[in-house]
C-alpha positions as CSV (number, residue, x, y, z in Angstrom):
1,M,-7.1,-7.0,17.3
2,F,-3.3,-6.3,17.8
3,Q,-3.2,-4.4,14.5
4,L,-6.0,-2.3,15.7
5,I,-4.3,-1.3,19.0
6,K,-0.9,-0.7,17.1
7,F,-2.6,1.5,14.5
8,K,-4.3,3.6,17.5
9,I,-1.0,3.9,19.1
10,Q,0.8,4.9,15.9
11,S,-2.0,7.3,15.0
12,F,-1.9,8.9,18.5
13,G,1.8,9.1,18.4
14,Q,1.7,10.6,15.1
15,F,-0.9,13.3,16.2
16,L,1.3,14.4,19.1
17,S,4.4,14.5,16.8
18,N,2.3,16.7,14.5
19,I,1.7,18.9,17.4
20,M,5.1,19.6,18.2
21,M,7.0,19.3,14.8
22,P,5.7,22.6,13.6
23,N,7.4,24.5,16.6
24,I,10.6,22.8,16.7
25,S,12.5,25.8,15.2
26,V,11.2,27.8,18.1
27,F,12.5,25.0,20.5
28,I,15.8,25.4,18.7
29,I,15.9,29.2,19.0
30,W,15.1,28.9,22.9
31,G,18.0,26.4,23.4
32,I,20.5,28.3,21.3
33,M,19.9,31.4,23.4
34,N,20.4,29.4,26.5
35,V,23.6,28.1,25.1
36,F,24.9,31.6,24.6
37,F,23.2,34.0,27.0
38,M,22.7,32.1,30.3
39,P,25.2,32.6,33.2
40,L,27.2,29.5,32.2
41,G,26.8,29.9,28.4
42,W,29.3,31.0,25.8
43,C,28.5,34.6,26.1
44,P,26.9,35.4,29.2
45,N,24.4,38.4,29.0
46,K,22.1,39.2,31.8
47,I,19.9,41.4,29.8
48,L,19.3,39.2,26.9
49,A,18.8,36.1,29.3
50,E,15.7,37.9,30.4
51,L,14.2,37.0,26.9
52,I,14.6,33.2,27.5
53,S,12.2,32.7,30.4
54,P,9.0,34.1,28.6
55,M,9.7,31.9,25.6
56,I,9.5,28.7,27.7
57,F,6.6,29.8,29.9
58,Y,4.3,31.8,27.3
59,L,5.4,31.6,23.8
60,L,6.0,27.7,23.4
61,P,2.9,26.7,25.3
62,I,0.7,29.2,23.3
63,L,2.1,28.0,20.1
64,I,1.6,24.4,21.1
65,G,-2.1,25.1,22.0
66,Y,-2.6,26.9,18.8
67,T,-1.1,24.0,16.7
68,G,-3.1,21.3,18.5
69,G,-6.4,23.2,18.3
70,R,-6.0,23.8,14.6
71,L,-5.2,20.3,13.7
72,I,-8.5,19.3,15.0
73,G,-10.8,22.4,14.8
74,G,-9.1,24.4,12.1
75,E,-8.3,28.0,12.6
76,R,-11.0,28.6,15.1
77,G,-10.0,25.8,17.1
78,G,-6.3,27.0,17.0
79,I,-7.3,30.5,18.2
80,V,-9.5,28.9,21.1
81,G,-6.6,26.5,22.1
82,S,-4.1,29.4,22.2
83,V,-6.6,31.5,24.7
84,A,-7.3,28.4,26.9
85,I,-3.8,27.7,27.8
86,I,-3.7,31.2,29.4
87,G,-5.5,29.9,32.1
88,M,-3.0,27.0,32.6
89,I,0.0,29.3,32.5
90,I,-1.3,31.8,35.1
91,S,-2.4,29.1,37.5
92,T,0.8,27.0,37.6
93,K,4.5,27.5,38.1
94,I,6.1,25.0,35.5
95,P,6.2,25.4,31.6
96,M,2.8,24.2,30.3
97,L,4.0,22.4,27.3
98,L,1.9,19.2,28.0
99,G,-0.8,21.8,28.9
100,G,-0.5,23.2,25.5
101,M,-1.2,19.7,24.0
102,V,-4.2,19.3,26.2
103,S,-5.6,22.8,25.8
104,G,-5.2,22.5,21.9
105,I,-6.7,19.1,21.6
106,F,-9.7,19.9,23.9
107,S,-10.3,23.3,22.4
108,G,-10.4,22.1,18.9
109,W,-12.5,19.2,19.9
110,I,-15.1,21.7,21.5
111,V,-14.8,24.2,18.4
112,K,-15.3,21.4,15.9
113,H,-18.3,19.9,17.5
114,F,-19.9,23.3,17.9
115,D,-19.4,24.1,14.4
116,I,-21.3,21.0,13.5
117,L,-24.0,21.7,15.9
118,I,-24.7,25.0,14.2
119,K,-24.0,24.2,10.6
120,D,-26.7,25.5,8.3
121,K,-28.6,27.0,11.3
122,I,-27.2,30.4,11.1
123,K,-29.5,33.0,9.2
124,N,-27.9,34.9,6.4
125,G,-25.9,38.0,7.5
126,F,-25.3,36.8,11.1
127,E,-22.3,34.4,10.1
128,M,-19.6,36.8,11.3
129,L,-21.4,37.8,14.6
130,V,-22.0,34.2,15.5
131,N,-18.4,32.9,14.6
132,N,-16.7,35.7,16.5
133,F,-18.8,35.6,19.6
134,S,-18.7,31.7,19.7
135,I,-15.0,31.8,19.9
136,A,-15.0,34.4,22.6
137,V,-17.5,32.6,24.8
138,I,-15.9,29.3,24.3
139,G,-12.3,30.7,24.8
140,I,-13.7,32.3,28.2
141,L,-15.4,29.3,29.5
142,L,-12.1,27.1,28.6
143,T,-9.6,29.6,30.0
144,I,-11.7,29.6,33.4
145,V,-11.9,25.8,33.3
146,S,-8.0,25.6,32.5
147,F,-7.2,28.1,35.4
148,F,-9.2,26.3,38.1
149,F,-9.0,22.8,37.0
150,I,-7.0,21.4,34.1
151,G,-3.6,23.5,35.0
152,P,-3.4,22.5,38.6
153,C,-4.4,18.8,37.5
154,I,-1.5,18.8,34.9
155,E,1.0,20.4,37.3
156,Y,0.2,17.6,39.8
157,M,0.6,15.1,37.1
158,S,3.9,16.6,36.0
159,N,5.3,16.7,39.6
160,S,4.3,13.1,40.3
161,I,6.2,12.0,36.9
162,G,9.2,14.1,37.9
163,Y,9.4,12.3,41.4
164,L,8.9,9.0,39.8
165,L,11.7,9.8,37.2
166,K,14.1,10.9,40.1
167,T,13.3,7.7,41.8
168,I,14.0,5.7,38.7
169,I,17.4,7.8,38.3
170,R,18.2,7.3,42.0
171,Y,18.0,3.6,41.7
172,H,19.9,3.6,38.5
173,L,17.1,1.9,36.5
174,L,16.6,4.9,33.7
175,P,18.8,2.7,31.2
176,L,16.2,0.2,31.2
177,V,13.8,2.5,29.3
178,A,15.9,1.7,26.3
179,I,14.2,-1.7,26.2
180,I,10.9,0.2,25.3
181,I,12.3,3.0,23.3
182,E,14.2,1.2,20.7
183,P,11.6,-1.2,19.5
184,A,9.1,1.6,19.5
185,K,11.5,3.8,17.2
186,I,11.7,1.0,14.7
187,F,7.8,1.1,14.3
188,F,8.1,4.8,13.4
189,L,7.3,6.2,17.0
190,N,10.4,8.0,17.2
191,N,9.2,11.5,16.6
192,A,6.2,10.8,19.1
193,I,8.5,9.5,21.7
194,N,10.9,12.7,21.2
195,H,8.6,15.5,20.8
196,G,5.6,14.0,22.5
197,V,7.1,12.7,25.7
198,F,10.6,13.5,26.1
199,S,10.7,17.0,25.2
200,P,8.0,18.1,27.7
201,L,9.9,16.2,30.4
202,G,13.2,17.8,29.3
203,F,11.6,21.2,29.6
204,Q,10.4,20.5,32.9
205,D,13.6,18.9,34.0
206,I,15.8,21.7,32.7
207,L,14.5,24.3,35.1
208,E,15.8,22.5,38.0
209,N,19.0,20.9,36.5
210,K,19.8,23.5,33.8
211,N,20.7,20.5,31.7
212,S,18.5,17.5,30.8
213,I,19.4,13.9,29.7
214,F,15.8,13.6,28.2
215,F,16.8,15.5,25.1
216,L,19.5,13.0,24.3
217,I,17.8,9.8,25.0
218,E,15.9,9.3,21.6
219,T,18.0,11.5,19.6
220,N,21.2,9.9,20.0
221,P,22.5,8.8,16.5
222,G,25.1,6.4,18.1
223,P,23.4,3.2,18.2
224,G,21.9,3.5,14.7
225,L,25.2,4.5,13.4
226,G,26.8,1.4,14.9
227,V,24.2,-0.9,13.1
228,L,24.8,0.9,9.8
229,L,28.4,0.6,9.8
230,A,28.5,-3.1,10.8
231,C,26.2,-3.9,7.9
232,F,28.5,-1.9,5.5
233,F,31.7,-3.4,6.5
234,L,30.5,-7.2,7.0
235,G,27.2,-7.4,5.2
236,K,27.4,-9.0,1.7
237,G,25.3,-7.7,-1.3
238,K,23.9,-4.3,-2.5
239,F,21.5,-4.2,0.3
240,Y,23.7,-4.0,3.0
241,K,26.3,-2.0,1.0
242,S,24.0,0.7,0.8
243,A,24.5,1.2,4.6
244,G,27.4,3.3,4.0
245,G,25.5,6.2,2.4
246,A,22.7,5.7,4.9
247,S,25.2,6.2,7.8
248,I,26.1,9.5,6.7
249,I,22.6,10.8,6.2
250,H,21.8,9.4,9.5
251,F,24.5,10.7,11.5
252,F,25.0,14.2,9.9
253,G,21.5,14.7,8.4
254,G,19.7,13.2,11.6
255,V,17.3,11.1,9.7
256,H,17.3,8.1,11.8
257,E,14.5,6.4,9.6
258,V,17.2,5.4,7.3
259,Y,18.4,2.5,9.5
260,F,15.0,1.0,10.2
261,P,14.8,-1.2,7.3
262,Y,18.1,-2.9,8.4
263,V,16.7,-3.7,11.8
264,L,13.3,-4.8,10.2
265,T,15.1,-7.1,8.0
266,N,17.2,-8.6,10.7
267,P,15.4,-7.8,14.0
268,K,18.3,-9.2,15.9
269,F,19.8,-5.8,15.4
270,L,17.4,-4.4,18.2
271,L,19.8,-6.0,20.7
272,S,22.4,-3.8,19.4
273,L,20.3,-0.8,19.6
274,I,18.9,-1.5,23.1
275,L,22.6,-2.1,24.5
276,G,23.8,1.0,22.8
277,S,21.0,3.2,24.0
278,M,21.5,1.8,27.5
279,T,25.2,2.8,27.4
280,N,24.4,6.3,26.3
281,I,21.8,6.8,29.2
282,F,24.0,5.2,31.9
283,I,26.9,7.6,31.0
284,L,24.6,10.6,30.8
285,V,23.2,9.8,34.3
286,F,26.5,9.1,35.7
287,F,28.3,12.1,34.6
288,H,25.3,14.3,34.5
289,G,25.3,15.0,30.8
290,G,22.4,16.3,28.7
291,L,21.2,19.0,26.4
292,I,19.9,22.4,27.0
293,G,17.2,22.2,24.4
294,A,15.0,19.9,22.2
295,V,17.0,18.3,19.3
296,S,15.4,17.8,15.8
297,P,16.5,16.2,13.7
298,G,18.7,14.0,15.5
299,S,21.9,14.9,13.8
300,I,25.4,15.0,15.6
301,L,25.5,18.7,14.5
302,S,22.2,19.5,16.2
303,I,23.4,17.9,19.4
304,L,26.6,19.9,19.3
305,A,24.6,23.1,18.9
306,M,22.3,22.2,22.0
307,T,25.3,21.3,24.3
308,K,26.2,23.8,27.1
309,K,29.7,24.9,27.4
310,N,31.8,22.4,29.5
311,F,29.5,19.6,28.6
312,Y,30.8,18.7,25.0
313,S,33.1,16.0,26.3
314,I,30.5,14.2,28.3
315,N,27.9,14.2,25.5
316,M,30.4,13.2,22.8
317,F,31.6,10.4,25.1
318,S,28.1,9.1,25.6
319,V,27.3,9.2,21.6
320,F,30.8,7.5,20.8
321,S,30.5,5.0,23.5
322,S,26.8,4.0,22.4
323,F,28.1,3.7,18.8
324,V,31.1,1.4,19.9
325,V,28.7,-1.1,21.8
326,S,26.2,-1.1,19.1
327,F,28.8,-1.6,16.5
328,L,30.4,-4.5,18.3
329,T,27.2,-6.2,19.2
330,S,26.2,-6.0,15.6
331,I,29.4,-7.4,14.3
332,V,28.8,-10.5,16.5
333,L,25.2,-10.8,15.4
334,L,26.0,-10.6,11.8
335,K,28.8,-13.4,12.3
336,F,26.0,-15.8,13.8
337,I,23.0,-14.8,11.8
338,D,21.1,-18.1,10.7
339,N,20.7,-18.6,7.0
340,K,22.6,-15.5,6.1
341,K,23.0,-16.4,2.6
342,K,19.5,-17.3,1.9
343,K,18.1,-14.3,3.4
344,F,20.4,-12.0,1.4
345,V,19.5,-14.0,-1.9
346,H,15.7,-13.1,-0.9
347,L,16.5,-9.6,-0.5
348,S,18.6,-9.1,-3.7
349,N,16.5,-11.0,-6.0
350,Q,13.0,-9.5,-4.9
351,T,13.8,-5.9,-4.9
352,V,10.5,-4.9,-6.6
353,N,8.2,-7.5,-5.3
354,E,8.9,-7.0,-1.8
355,K,8.8,-3.1,-2.1
356,V,7.4,-1.8,-5.2
357,L,4.1,-3.8,-5.5
358,S,3.7,-5.4,-2.2
359,N,0.4,-3.4,-1.3
360,R,-1.1,-2.9,-4.9
361,S,-4.9,-3.4,-4.9
362,D,-4.7,-3.9,-8.8
363,K,-2.0,-6.0,-10.0
364,S,-2.5,-5.2,-13.7
365,D,-0.5,-2.7,-15.7
366,C,-3.5,-0.3,-15.4
367,F,-2.2,0.4,-11.8
368,F,0.4,2.9,-13.1
369,Q,-1.9,4.7,-15.6
370,N,-2.9,8.4,-15.1
371,I,-0.3,9.1,-12.5
372,K,0.0,12.7,-12.3
373,T,0.8,13.3,-8.5
374,I,3.0,11.1,-6.5
375,V,3.6,11.7,-2.7
376,V,6.2,10.0,-0.8
377,A,5.2,10.0,3.0
378,C,6.8,9.0,6.3
379,D,6.1,9.6,10.0
380,A,7.1,13.3,10.3
381,G,7.1,14.1,6.5
382,M,10.6,15.8,7.1
383,G,13.2,12.8,7.1
384,S,13.1,9.6,5.0
385,S,10.1,10.9,2.9
386,A,12.1,14.0,1.9
387,I,15.1,11.9,0.8
388,G,12.7,9.5,-1.1
389,A,11.0,12.4,-2.9
390,S,14.3,14.1,-3.8
391,I,15.8,10.9,-5.4
392,L,12.5,10.2,-7.3
393,R,12.2,13.8,-8.2
394,K,15.7,13.7,-9.9
395,K,15.0,10.4,-11.8
396,I,11.7,11.9,-12.9
397,T,13.4,14.9,-14.3
398,E,16.1,12.7,-16.2
399,K,13.3,10.8,-17.9
400,N,11.3,13.9,-18.9
401,L,8.5,12.8,-17.0
402,M,7.7,16.5,-16.1
403,H,3.9,15.9,-16.1
404,I,4.3,14.0,-12.9
405,S,4.7,16.0,-9.6
406,I,6.6,14.7,-6.6
407,S,6.3,15.9,-3.0
408,N,6.8,14.6,0.4
409,T,4.7,14.9,3.7
410,S,3.8,13.1,6.9
411,V,1.1,10.2,6.6
412,H,-1.3,12.1,8.6
413,C,-1.2,14.9,6.0
414,I,-1.4,13.1,2.6
415,P,-3.3,15.4,0.4
416,N,-6.5,14.4,-1.3
417,N,-5.4,14.8,-4.9
418,A,-2.6,12.3,-4.4
419,D,-2.7,9.7,-7.3
420,M,0.1,7.5,-5.8
421,V,1.5,7.3,-2.3
422,I,4.6,5.6,-1.5
423,T,5.5,4.7,2.1
424,H,7.5,2.3,4.2
425,K,5.6,-1.2,4.3
426,N,5.1,-0.5,8.1
427,L,3.2,2.7,7.3
428,T,1.0,1.6,4.3
429,S,-1.7,0.7,6.5
430,R,-1.8,4.1,8.2
431,A,-1.5,5.8,4.8
432,K,-4.4,4.0,3.4
433,K,-6.6,5.4,6.2
434,Y,-5.8,8.9,5.3
435,A,-5.6,8.4,1.4
436,P,-8.1,5.6,0.7
437,N,-8.6,6.6,-2.9
438,A,-4.8,6.8,-3.9
439,K,-2.8,4.0,-5.2
440,H,-0.3,2.8,-2.5
441,I,3.1,1.3,-3.0
442,S,5.3,0.0,-0.1
443,L,9.0,0.0,0.0
444,I,11.6,-1.3,2.5
445,N,14.4,1.3,2.1
446,F,14.1,5.0,1.0
447,L,17.5,5.0,-0.4
448,D,16.9,2.0,-2.7
449,N,17.6,3.3,-6.1
450,V,16.6,-0.1,-7.9
451,F,13.0,0.6,-6.4
452,Y,12.7,4.0,-8.0
453,D,14.4,2.8,-11.3
454,S,11.7,0.1,-11.3
455,L,8.9,2.6,-10.7
456,I,10.2,4.9,-13.3
457,H,10.2,1.9,-15.8
458,Q,6.6,1.2,-15.2
459,L,5.6,4.8,-15.4
460,I,7.2,5.2,-18.9
461,K,5.9,1.7,-20.0
462,N,2.5,2.6,-19.2
463,K,2.3,6.0,-21.0
464,N,1.0,4.5,-24.0
465,F,-0.6,1.4,-22.5
466,H,-4.0,2.1,-23.7
467,H,-2.8,2.4,-27.3
468,Q,-0.9,-0.9,-26.8
469,I,-4.3,-2.7,-25.5
470,D,-6.2,-1.4,-28.5
471,I,-3.5,-2.9,-30.8
472,N,-3.6,-6.1,-29.1
473,K,-7.3,-6.4,-29.2
474,I,-7.4,-5.6,-33.1
475,N,-4.8,-8.4,-33.4
476,I,-6.8,-10.8,-31.8
477,L,-10.0,-10.0,-33.5
478,N,-8.2,-10.2,-36.9
479,K,-6.4,-13.4,-36.1
480,Q,-8.7,-15.5,-33.8
481,D,-10.5,-17.2,-36.9
482,Q,-7.1,-18.0,-38.7
483,P,-5.6,-21.4,-37.8
484,Q,-2.7,-21.3,-35.5
485,K,0.0,-23.9,-35.1
486,L,-0.3,-25.5,-31.6
487,F,3.0,-24.4,-30.0
488,Q,4.0,-21.5,-31.9
489,L,4.8,-18.4,-30.0
490,N,4.7,-14.9,-31.5
491,E,5.2,-11.4,-30.3
492,K,1.8,-11.2,-28.8
493,N,2.5,-14.2,-26.4
494,I,5.5,-12.6,-25.0
495,F,5.5,-10.1,-22.0
496,L,8.7,-8.7,-20.9
497,N,9.4,-6.6,-17.5
498,Q,6.5,-7.8,-15.5
499,F,6.5,-7.2,-11.7
500,A,4.9,-9.1,-8.7
501,S,5.3,-9.0,-5.0
502,N,4.7,-12.8,-4.6
503,K,3.8,-16.0,-6.7
504,E,-0.1,-15.3,-6.4
505,Q,0.3,-11.9,-8.0
506,A,2.5,-13.4,-10.7
507,I,0.1,-16.0,-11.5
508,K,-2.9,-13.4,-11.7
509,I,-0.8,-11.4,-14.1
510,V,-0.1,-14.4,-16.4
511,G,-3.5,-15.4,-16.1
512,K,-4.7,-12.2,-17.2
513,H,-2.6,-12.3,-20.4
514,L,-4.0,-15.8,-21.1
515,V,-7.5,-14.2,-20.8
516,D,-6.8,-11.3,-22.8
517,Q,-5.0,-13.5,-25.5
518,G,-8.5,-15.4,-25.8
519,Y,-7.0,-18.6,-24.5
520,V,-9.1,-18.9,-21.4
521,K,-12.1,-17.5,-19.4
522,N,-11.5,-15.5,-16.3
523,D,-12.4,-18.5,-14.2
524,Y,-9.2,-20.1,-15.3
525,I,-7.1,-17.6,-13.1
526,N,-8.7,-19.0,-9.9
527,S,-8.1,-22.5,-11.1
528,M,-4.4,-21.6,-11.7
529,L,-4.3,-20.4,-8.2
530,K,-5.9,-23.5,-6.7
531,R,-3.5,-25.5,-8.8
532,E,-0.6,-23.7,-7.0
533,Q,-2.0,-24.3,-3.5
534,M,-2.2,-27.9,-4.3
535,T,1.4,-28.4,-5.7
536,S,4.0,-25.6,-6.6
537,T,4.5,-25.2,-10.3
538,W,8.2,-24.2,-9.6
539,L,10.3,-26.2,-12.1
540,G,13.8,-25.1,-10.7
541,E,16.5,-23.1,-12.5
542,H,14.6,-20.0,-12.1
543,V,11.6,-21.1,-14.2
544,A,7.8,-21.8,-13.0
545,L,4.9,-23.1,-15.1
546,P,1.5,-22.1,-13.8
547,H,-1.5,-24.0,-15.2
548,G,-5.0,-24.6,-14.0
549,T,-6.5,-27.9,-12.5
550,V,-8.0,-30.7,-14.4
551,E,-11.5,-29.6,-13.5
552,A,-11.0,-26.2,-15.2
553,K,-10.9,-27.7,-18.7
554,D,-14.1,-26.3,-19.5
555,T,-12.6,-22.8,-19.0
556,I,-10.2,-23.3,-21.5
557,L,-11.2,-21.8,-25.0
558,K,-8.3,-22.9,-27.0
559,T,-4.6,-24.2,-26.3
560,G,-2.1,-21.3,-25.8
561,I,0.9,-20.1,-23.8
562,V,2.2,-16.9,-22.6
563,F,5.9,-16.1,-21.7
564,C,6.2,-13.6,-18.9
565,Q,9.6,-12.3,-17.8
566,F,9.9,-11.1,-14.3
567,P,13.5,-9.5,-14.2
568,D,13.4,-8.9,-10.4
569,G,12.2,-12.4,-9.6
570,V,9.5,-13.9,-7.8
571,R,9.6,-16.5,-5.1
572,F,7.8,-19.6,-6.2
573,G,9.6,-22.4,-4.3
574,E,9.8,-23.3,-0.6
575,N,13.1,-21.8,-0.2
576,F,14.2,-18.2,-0.2
577,D,16.1,-18.7,-3.2
578,D,13.7,-20.5,-5.5
579,I,13.3,-17.3,-7.6
580,A,11.6,-17.5,-10.8
581,Y,12.5,-15.1,-13.5
582,L,10.6,-16.8,-16.2
583,V,7.1,-17.7,-15.5
584,I,5.1,-19.5,-18.5
585,G,1.5,-19.8,-18.3
586,V,-0.1,-22.8,-20.2
587,A,-3.8,-23.4,-21.1
588,A,-4.2,-26.7,-23.0
589,K,-7.2,-28.4,-24.2
590,N,-7.7,-32.3,-23.6
591,N,-4.0,-33.9,-23.1
592,E,-2.1,-31.4,-25.1
593,H,-0.5,-29.8,-22.0
594,I,1.8,-32.9,-21.9
595,M,3.3,-31.8,-25.3
596,V,3.3,-28.2,-24.4
597,V,5.2,-28.7,-21.1
598,S,7.6,-31.1,-22.7
599,Q,8.6,-28.7,-25.5
600,I,8.9,-25.9,-23.2
601,T,11.2,-27.7,-20.7
602,N,13.3,-29.1,-23.7
603,A,13.9,-25.6,-24.8
604,L,14.9,-24.2,-21.5
605,D,17.3,-27.0,-20.6
606,D,20.4,-24.6,-20.8
607,R,21.0,-22.3,-17.7
608,N,22.7,-19.7,-19.9
609,I,19.5,-19.6,-21.9
610,I,17.5,-18.8,-19.0
611,M,19.6,-16.3,-17.5
612,K,19.7,-14.4,-21.0
613,L,16.0,-14.6,-21.3
614,S,15.5,-13.5,-17.7
615,K,17.5,-10.2,-18.7
616,T,16.7,-9.6,-22.2
617,K,14.7,-6.6,-23.4
618,N,14.2,-7.9,-27.0
619,I,11.2,-10.0,-27.8
620,Q,13.0,-11.5,-30.7
621,D,15.4,-13.1,-28.4
622,V,12.8,-14.9,-26.7
623,L,11.4,-16.3,-30.1
624,S,14.9,-17.2,-31.3
625,Y,15.9,-19.1,-27.9
626,L,12.6,-20.9,-27.5
627,N,12.3,-21.8,-31.2
628,I,8.7,-23.0,-30.7
């Protein structure tokens, strides 16, 4: 139930964001014109200043109404949405940005259902007549309804919200909104909060105050920068060291999503973000700071561009103070993180299994076949996904995989032809709703090069996968009647560079290889999973030995073993650092398993051999070291 509610909220927030985001450039134009041409601007100009008011009262509401209507009802819905908003504009005295959203959504819904109602009922030759006049009639009716009812209701609601906010500010309670905002941002509601809530409030507030703090609440990069730099200077390991590059992208590029993985990994950082954000809001309220227009992306450069003359010191002080508070708090939290070492080992050793394959529906190598279109998606489709697509595109070019196209988009707009979709793990469930037929891969950090290298490796590996399978089948058919030594490994029993997100997936991969080699029936895989639930087959020293239960003897066709290397590790034991790099599947008839296990463990009693086998890319190395 909670997951359903969470998905609905995220979807609604994403929809509001999709209405506002295409029009952000117009918001910026309006803001820059304010900064320059208003009486207190850099270049006051009474004539040019007359252009500013029509943009906020007419142009922006009409654009928002059109965008919202088009998202639901296509071009026809967009046209009706832009017409209906006129009724709200004329009947009210405030900018109808919220009215544009309502007009667009309502108009799009009406047009969509009208089109469904008349589908296949129009006689040939009358399509254009019906289409044009239907838009006209619906547009007139909705404009009248907007004029008499919707517009006045929205104005009353907006005034009530404004009064409530003034009361909150008067009693110095506005900083408390950080308790809600910062956790919501981490779950990728940042664009919905900024463009769906604070931007409309800011534009209403700016008519009275000529400067609004609402534009600088969610967009302030200070708290996120504090967390990133604390991770970079005090965190240990590659995961935390990547925070240095992320901080530059976050602060100057305005892509706030890059710090989300560090907070999701260690939720205690939420305290740093909340305290930093509260500091920012308090200073803005106390000194009457704020911006002249909406900011997107949340870059320090965008904030400077939207700052009015004589307000630079206040705004920069608020950003810097929020950074200092967040940074110092993060340092304290890093010093007292429980089990810091174990958590880091878990992150560093399970790069792929936590990120690349965590949401694969098909755990076999077939998952990576026939991939021609890869889409990297994030909440808005402009920030972290653009970074991820850029990194992946470069690596695709370097490896000469030119038949694969890479693009980025918002989760809501994933194209139908996508073969593979890459999203943050918190967005994967939403992505599956919009692209149910694509292959989905989750990641934690859009800047993680190891993730992209592993993905490229799998794509290269599987270019000739079908051919390799055919050869293996021929080898099995040719050799299945020939006598084989009980414990002799050969090349067909060794599988390097396997990847799994957990031990269950690893066991299925190993079991599938046992089935493909003709050692067991398919039912043996289930017995291996059942055996793992009873008692872990973790041996220690980075080795696991999964095998079936005693009751599954009938599913074993002949004694055999397969050697699987998982270079990025799979957690098999109870502790975070119980990582298996070598997973050896065993199937033995009668009591032969005792001899098999004994010989394998004797061959792997040297830790150096285990580490070499976990990294080698040469099958002959495995044969020589095991000597079975």
